[in-house]
C-alpha positions as CSV (number, residue, x, y, z in Angstrom):
1,M,3.1,1.3,0.7
2,N,5.3,2.4,-2.4
3,Y,6.5,6.1,-2.0
4,L,8.5,8.7,-3.6
5,L,8.2,6.8,-7.0
6,C,8.7,10.5,-8.7
7,L,11.9,10.7,-7.5
8,G,13.4,7.7,-8.9
9,F,12.9,5.1,-6.7
10,A,10.7,3.2,-8.7
11,A,12.1,-0.6,-10.0
12,A,14.5,0.4,-13.2
13,T,14.8,-1.7,-16.2
14,A,17.9,-4.7,-16.2
15,A,21.2,-3.3,-17.6
16,S,21.0,-6.7,-19.8
17,G,20.8,-7.3,-23.4
18,L,17.5,-8.9,-22.7
19,N,14.0,-7.3,-23.7
20,V,10.3,-7.3,-23.8
21,G,9.4,-9.8,-26.9
22,D,12.2,-12.2,-26.7
23,T,11.9,-15.7,-26.1
24,Y,12.3,-18.1,-23.1
25,Q,15.2,-19.6,-24.7
26,Q,17.0,-16.2,-25.3
27,V,16.9,-15.5,-21.3
28,V,18.7,-18.9,-20.4
29,A,21.3,-18.3,-23.4
30,E,22.2,-15.2,-22.2
31,K,22.0,-15.3,-18.2
32,G,21.7,-19.2,-17.7
33,N,19.4,-20.9,-15.4
34,P,17.8,-18.5,-12.7
35,S,18.5,-19.1,-9.0
36,S,14.7,-19.8,-8.3
37,Q,11.6,-19.9,-10.6
38,I,8.1,-19.6,-9.9
39,D,5.2,-20.9,-11.9
40,L,2.1,-18.9,-11.8
41,N,-0.6,-20.3,-13.6
42,G,1.2,-19.6,-17.1
43,L,3.2,-16.7,-15.9
44,R,6.7,-17.5,-15.3
45,V,8.6,-15.6,-12.8
46,L,12.9,-16.1,-13.4
47,N,14.7,-14.7,-10.6
48,Y,18.0,-14.0,-11.1
49,P,20.8,-11.7,-8.7
50,D,20.3,-8.9,-10.8
51,V,17.2,-9.3,-12.6
52,T,13.6,-10.3,-11.9
53,I,12.5,-11.7,-15.7
54,K,8.6,-12.9,-16.3
55,V,7.8,-15.0,-19.0
56,R,3.9,-15.9,-20.5
57,S,3.5,-18.0,-23.5
58,N,7.4,-18.1,-23.9
59,L,7.8,-14.9,-24.5
60,V,9.4,-12.1,-22.2
61,V,6.8,-9.8,-20.5
62,S,8.9,-7.9,-18.2
63,V,12.7,-7.0,-17.2
64,K,12.9,-5.4,-14.1
65,S,16.2,-4.6,-11.9
66,T,16.3,-6.2,-8.5
67,G,18.8,-3.4,-7.1
68,Q,15.8,-1.0,-7.5
69,R,13.1,-1.8,-7.1
70,H,11.9,-0.8,-3.4
71,G,13.8,2.6,-3.6
72,A,16.4,4.7,-1.4
73,V,14.0,6.1,1.3
74,R,14.4,2.8,3.4
75,E,16.5,-0.5,3.8
76,A,14.9,-2.3,0.6
77,P,13.9,-5.5,1.6
78,P,15.7,-8.7,-0.3
79,E,14.0,-11.1,-2.2
80,G,12.3,-13.6,-0.3
81,P,13.4,-17.3,-0.6
82,S,10.4,-18.9,-1.1
83,T,10.3,-20.8,-4.2
84,Q,6.3,-21.4,-3.8
85,R,3.3,-20.0,-4.9
86,S,0.1,-20.4,-3.1
87,A,-2.6,-21.7,-5.2
88,D,-5.3,-18.2,-5.1
89,A,-3.9,-15.2,-7.2
90,E,-5.1,-12.8,-9.1
91,S,-3.1,-11.3,-12.1
92,G,-3.2,-7.8,-11.0
93,G,-1.0,-6.0,-13.5
94,T,3.0,-5.3,-13.4
95,D,4.3,-4.6,-10.0
96,P,1.1,-3.9,-8.0
97,N,1.9,-1.8,-5.1
98,I,-1.4,-0.3,-3.4
99,I,-4.6,-2.3,-2.9
100,L,-7.9,-1.1,-1.6
101,V,-11.0,-2.7,-0.8
102,N,-14.6,-1.6,-1.6
103,M,-16.7,-3.7,0.6
104,A,-19.9,-2.1,-0.6
105,K,-19.2,-3.2,-3.8
106,N,-17.1,-6.5,-2.8
107,E,-14.4,-5.2,-5.1
108,L,-10.9,-4.5,-4.8
109,Y,-8.8,-1.9,-6.9
110,V,-5.2,-2.5,-7.4
111,A,-2.7,0.2,-8.5
112,N,0.1,-1.1,-11.2
113,Q,2.7,1.6,-11.1
114,F,4.5,0.1,-14.1
115,E,1.9,-0.2,-16.4
116,N,0.0,2.9,-15.1
117,T,-3.3,1.3,-14.7
118,M,-5.9,0.5,-12.2
119,T,-6.7,-3.2,-11.8
120,V,-10.6,-4.4,-10.6
121,I,-11.1,-7.3,-9.2
122,D,-14.6,-8.6,-8.2
123,G,-15.6,-10.9,-5.3
124,A,-15.8,-13.8,-7.3
125,N,-11.8,-13.9,-7.8
126,K,-12.1,-12.3,-11.6
127,V,-10.5,-9.5,-12.7
128,V,-13.5,-7.3,-14.3
129,A,-11.5,-4.4,-15.7
130,T,-8.5,-2.4,-15.9
131,A,-8.2,1.3,-16.3
132,R,-6.0,3.6,-17.5
133,A,-4.6,6.0,-14.8
134,G,-1.7,8.4,-15.0
135,A,2.2,7.7,-14.3
136,K,3.3,5.5,-11.4
137,P,0.0,5.5,-9.5
138,G,1.1,5.2,-5.9
139,S,-1.8,5.6,-3.7
140,I,-5.3,4.8,-3.9
141,A,-8.6,6.4,-1.9
142,L,-12.2,5.5,-1.9
143,N,-15.1,7.6,-1.1
144,R,-17.6,5.0,0.2
145,A,-20.4,7.1,0.3
146,T,-20.6,7.7,-3.7
147,N,-17.8,4.9,-4.6
148,A,-15.8,7.3,-6.6
149,V,-12.1,5.6,-6.9
150,Y,-9.3,8.2,-6.5
151,I,-5.8,7.4,-7.5
152,A,-2.7,9.7,-7.0
153,N,-0.1,9.3,-9.7
154,A,3.5,10.6,-8.8
155,N,5.0,11.0,-12.0
156,S,2.2,12.9,-13.8
157,A,1.4,15.1,-11.2
158,S,-2.2,14.0,-11.0
159,V,-5.0,12.5,-9.8
160,T,-7.2,10.1,-11.8
161,V,-11.0,9.9,-10.4
162,F,-13.2,6.8,-11.5
163,D,-17.1,7.2,-10.8
164,D,-18.6,4.2,-12.3
165,D,-22.1,4.8,-10.0
166,S,-22.5,8.4,-11.3
167,G,-22.0,7.8,-14.8
168,R,-19.5,10.1,-15.2
169,A,-16.3,9.5,-17.4
170,P,-12.9,9.2,-15.7
171,S,-10.9,12.3,-15.5
172,T,-8.0,13.6,-14.8
173,M,-7.0,16.9,-12.2
174,K,-3.5,18.5,-12.3
175,V,-2.2,18.6,-8.4
176,G,1.3,19.3,-6.7
177,N,4.9,17.8,-8.0
178,C,5.2,14.4,-7.0
179,P,1.7,13.2,-5.2
180,S,2.6,10.5,-2.8
181,A,-0.8,10.1,-0.8
182,I,-4.6,10.7,-1.3
183,V,-7.2,10.4,1.4
184,V,-10.9,11.0,1.2
185,D,-12.8,13.1,3.8
186,Q,-16.2,11.6,3.3
187,A,-18.1,14.2,5.2
188,A,-17.0,17.1,3.2
189,N,-16.5,15.1,0.0
190,T,-13.1,16.5,-0.4
191,V,-10.1,14.6,-1.4
192,Y,-6.4,15.5,-0.3
193,V,-3.5,14.8,-1.7
194,A,0.0,15.1,-0.3
195,N,2.5,16.5,-2.7
196,F,5.8,15.5,-1.9
197,N,8.3,17.5,-3.6
198,D,6.2,20.5,-3.3
199,G,5.7,20.8,0.6
200,S,1.8,21.1,-0.2
201,V,-1.6,19.5,0.3
202,T,-4.1,19.8,-2.7
203,A,-7.6,19.5,-1.6
204,I,-10.1,18.6,-4.2
205,D,-14.1,18.5,-3.9
206,G,-15.3,15.7,-5.3
207,A,-18.6,16.8,-6.3
208,S,-17.1,19.6,-8.9
209,R,-13.6,17.8,-9.5
210,S,-12.0,21.2,-8.8
211,V,-9.3,22.0,-6.5
212,V,-10.3,24.2,-3.9
213,A,-6.9,24.9,-1.7
214,T,-3.7,24.2,-2.2
215,L,-2.1,23.9,1.4
216,R,1.3,24.6,3.0
217,V,2.9,22.1,5.4
218,G,6.1,20.7,6.3
219,P,8.6,19.6,4.0
220,G,8.3,15.9,2.2
221,P,4.6,15.2,2.9
222,I,4.5,11.4,2.3
223,A,1.0,9.9,4.2
224,L,-2.2,11.5,5.0
225,A,-5.0,10.1,7.5
226,V,-8.5,10.9,8.2
227,N,-10.2,11.6,11.8
228,W,-14.0,11.1,10.1
229,A,-15.5,12.2,13.7
230,T,-13.6,15.2,14.0
231,N,-13.3,16.5,10.4
232,M,-9.3,16.6,10.8
233,V,-6.6,15.8,8.3
234,Y,-3.3,14.7,9.5
235,V,-0.3,15.1,7.3
236,A,3.2,13.4,7.9
237,N,6.0,15.6,6.8
238,Y,8.9,13.0,6.3
239,S,11.6,15.6,5.8
240,G,10.3,18.0,8.5
241,S,9.9,15.2,11.4
242,S,6.3,16.8,11.6
243,V,2.9,16.5,11.6
244,S,0.6,19.0,9.9
245,V,-2.9,19.5,11.1
246,I,-5.8,20.2,8.8
247,D,-8.9,21.4,10.0
248,G,-11.4,19.7,7.2
249,A,-14.4,22.5,7.7
250,S,-12.0,25.6,6.7
251,N,-9.4,23.6,4.9
252,L,-6.6,25.6,6.9
253,V,-3.6,24.6,8.7
254,V,-4.4,24.6,12.5
255,A,-1.8,22.8,14.0
256,T,2.0,21.4,13.6
257,V,3.2,18.8,16.0
258,R,7.1,17.3,16.4
259,V,7.3,13.9,15.9
260,G,10.4,11.7,15.7
261,A,12.7,11.4,12.7
262,F,11.1,10.6,9.4
263,P,7.4,9.8,10.1
264,I,6.5,7.5,7.7
265,A,3.2,6.1,8.3
266,M,-0.4,6.9,10.0
267,A,-3.0,5.3,11.7
268,V,-6.2,7.2,13.4
269,N,-8.3,5.4,16.3
270,A,-11.6,8.2,15.9
271,A,-13.1,6.5,18.9
272,T,-10.1,7.6,21.3
273,N,-9.7,10.7,18.6
274,R,-5.6,9.7,18.8
275,V,-3.2,9.7,15.9
276,Y,-0.6,7.0,15.6
277,V,2.7,8.2,13.8
278,T,5.9,6.0,13.0
279,D,8.9,7.8,13.5
280,H,11.3,5.7,10.8
281,L,14.4,7.0,11.8
282,D,14.1,6.9,15.5
283,N,12.1,3.3,16.2
284,T,9.4,5.4,17.8
285,V,5.9,5.9,17.1
286,T,4.7,9.3,18.3
287,V,1.2,9.4,19.5
288,I,-1.0,12.7,19.0
289,D,-4.0,13.5,21.6
290,G,-6.2,14.9,18.6
291,A,-8.2,17.1,21.4
292,T,-4.9,19.0,22.3
293,N,-2.4,18.0,19.6
294,S,0.0,17.1,22.3
295,P,2.6,14.2,21.3
296,T,3.7,10.9,23.4
297,T,6.5,9.1,22.4
298,L,6.8,5.3,22.6
299,V,9.5,3.0,22.0
300,V,9.2,0.1,19.3
301,G,11.2,-2.0,16.9
302,M,13.8,-0.9,14.6
303,K,12.6,1.1,11.4
304,P,8.6,1.0,12.1
305,W,7.4,1.0,8.7
306,A,3.4,0.0,8.3
307,I,1.1,0.6,11.3
308,A,-2.8,-0.3,11.8
309,A,-5.4,0.4,14.3
310,D,-8.4,-2.1,15.9
311,A,-10.8,0.6,17.1
312,V,-12.4,-2.3,18.9
313,T,-10.0,-3.3,20.8
314,N,-8.2,-0.1,21.1
315,K,-4.7,-1.9,20.0
316,V,-2.5,-0.6,17.5
317,Y,0.0,-2.6,15.5
318,V,3.4,-1.3,14.3
319,A,5.3,-3.5,11.2
320,N,9.0,-3.1,12.1
321,T,10.5,-3.6,9.0
322,A,14.6,-3.9,10.1
323,S,13.6,-5.9,13.4
324,G,11.1,-9.0,11.8
325,T,8.6,-7.8,14.3
326,V,5.1,-6.0,15.8
327,S,5.1,-4.2,18.4
328,V,1.3,-4.2,20.2
329,I,0.2,-0.8,21.8
330,D,-2.2,-0.6,24.1
331,G,-4.3,2.6,23.3
332,A,-5.8,2.8,27.4
333,T,-2.3,2.6,28.6
334,N,-0.1,4.3,25.9
335,A,2.3,1.6,26.2
336,V,3.9,-1.3,24.1
337,T,2.2,-4.6,25.9
338,A,3.8,-6.9,23.5
339,T,6.0,-7.4,20.5
340,V,5.5,-10.5,18.0
341,N,8.2,-11.9,15.9
342,V,7.0,-12.2,12.3
343,G,8.9,-12.9,9.1
344,A,11.7,-11.1,7.2
345,H,11.2,-7.0,6.5
346,P,7.6,-6.9,7.1
347,A,6.2,-4.2,4.8
348,A,2.3,-3.9,5.3
349,I,0.0,-4.7,8.1
350,A,-4.0,-4.7,8.2
351,V,-6.4,-5.9,10.9
352,N,-9.8,-7.4,10.8
353,P,-11.7,-6.1,13.8
354,V,-14.2,-8.7,13.7
355,T,-12.2,-11.5,13.8
356,N,-9.3,-10.0,15.7
357,T,-6.7,-11.2,13.8
358,I,-3.8,-8.8,12.1
359,Y,-1.9,-10.1,9.2
360,V,1.3,-9.0,8.5
361,A,2.6,-9.2,4.6
362,N,6.7,-10.0,5.1
363,A,8.3,-8.6,2.1
364,G,11.9,-10.1,2.8
365,S,10.9,-13.9,3.4
366,G,8.1,-14.3,1.4
367,N,5.4,-15.2,3.5
368,V,2.5,-13.6,5.4
369,S,1.9,-14.0,9.1
370,E,-1.4,-14.4,10.9
371,I,-1.4,-12.6,14.5
372,D,-4.3,-13.7,17.0
373,G,-5.1,-10.5,18.6
374,A,-6.2,-11.9,21.5
375,S,-3.3,-13.8,22.4
376,N,-0.4,-11.7,20.6
377,T,0.9,-14.9,19.1
378,V,1.3,-16.1,15.2
379,S,-1.3,-18.1,14.8
380,E,-0.3,-19.1,11.3
381,T,2.4,-18.5,8.7
382,L,1.0,-18.6,5.1
383,P,3.8,-19.1,2.3
384,L,2.7,-16.6,-0.5
385,A,5.2,-15.4,-4.1
386,I,8.0,-13.4,-3.7
387,T,7.7,-9.7,-2.4
388,P,4.2,-9.3,-0.6
389,W,4.1,-5.5,-0.3
390,A,0.4,-4.4,-0.2
391,V,-2.4,-5.9,2.4
392,A,-6.1,-5.3,2.4
393,V,-9.0,-6.8,4.2
394,N,-12.6,-7.3,3.8
395,T,-14.2,-7.7,6.9
396,V,-17.7,-8.6,5.7
397,T,-16.3,-11.3,3.8
398,N,-13.4,-12.1,5.4
399,R,-11.4,-12.1,2.6
400,I,-7.6,-10.9,3.0
401,Y,-6.1,-9.9,0.0
402,I,-1.7,-9.3,-0.4
403,A,-0.2,-8.1,-3.4
404,D,3.4,-8.7,-4.7
405,T,5.1,-6.6,-6.3
406,T,7.6,-8.9,-7.9
407,S,5.0,-11.9,-9.5
408,G,2.5,-9.1,-10.3
409,Y,-0.2,-11.2,-8.9
410,V,-2.5,-10.5,-5.9
411,S,-3.3,-13.6,-3.7
412,V,-6.4,-13.9,-1.7
413,I,-6.6,-15.5,1.7
414,N,-9.6,-17.5,3.2
415,G,-10.0,-16.1,6.8
416,A,-12.1,-18.3,7.7
417,S,-9.9,-21.4,6.6
418,H,-6.4,-19.7,6.8
419,S,-5.9,-20.8,3.2
420,V,-5.5,-19.8,-0.2
421,S,-7.2,-21.9,-3.2
422,D,-8.2,-21.3,-6.8
423,A,-6.5,-19.1,-9.6
424,V,-7.1,-17.1,-12.1
425,D,-5.4,-16.3,-15.5
426,A,-5.8,-12.7,-16.4
427,Q,-3.7,-13.0,-19.7
428,N,-7.6,-12.8,-21.6
429,R,-8.9,-9.9,-18.8
430,P,-11.3,-7.9,-19.9
431,W,-9.9,-4.1,-20.7
432,K,-12.2,-1.1,-19.6
433,L,-10.1,1.8,-21.0
434,P,-11.2,5.6,-20.7
435,E,-11.7,7.3,-23.9
């Protein structure tokens, strides 16, 4: 997750005399030797206390301040200590912050917030396309019935849609101020966009690509979730400590549920009709009964950040970024049944329900923890790059994708062998640019 880009919480150019296009020798002459260095198949990442510099073919291609990368909405995870890089990586662009898998097409979509692009990686681990989005793309959604991809552009108050299957050209629709999250209600072919600064949600008809409603919700809507079984849409209002409930059939707000302070992420178990909300400041998770909209509060670890639900086992997993743990909630009893120690500052979490494995991207320690869902123990810890920040799972191929916001690479984990192999040098990647 990477929220509130339009509020000035995105990475800024370092306050140094270095610029894109300078040589590696100029960097060393001005900054000295880096505190650590990672070589990623042609891309050299130089880490200094105040700045991260990327060099390709002896020329600087990126200069970013380390002190402002992650934003003031939470405790910024420090740079991970790892100086190793796993072998299987796709060059997904500059600072990939959100990734999404299309299992039907065996493709991965990567939002690159500083290039203002979306990268497409195929099942053979090749970058097959890069498309322009709006300013600061911060959230991606997919209509799995139509294969249309929607990107919320935080700094341009817009949504870009790509729909290769229909043959329609990409287009952009204006939404509210600071769109921070986006989801698709496939049953109604409606796209919902949370506009953080406006306290509103925009509803877009997927067929006509037109705005059909603007709904007033609580202050600071930051996360969205859909229960496809009930056609209900849930909006986490970060500044209002509430969740707004939208009826997808009528596009009306039908309820507002009080939750803990600073709700920042949600997960839905459609089979049990329950919604799980991480209350970042209160160190709790609020469980909402979808039938009655009544809340139950559970105490978890420090600063719960990311959350994922497994409908097969009826378990919910909460990444607690300040305590370096994952809380395991039993959906049947509404109780925390285990706490699993993972790496530093876990920033993202995803479940493979087929293998009953949970993957945790640890932004502070530069690795990924694999949790065995049967035993609630860490079965593997895989070293990656600097700041693994997003994770996505393809349950068909048993591949796990990890985006690193510092190196700009996406690692691919083979779920069967628990290993990372191969690498793709995407410096000559093909470009597919909208007219």
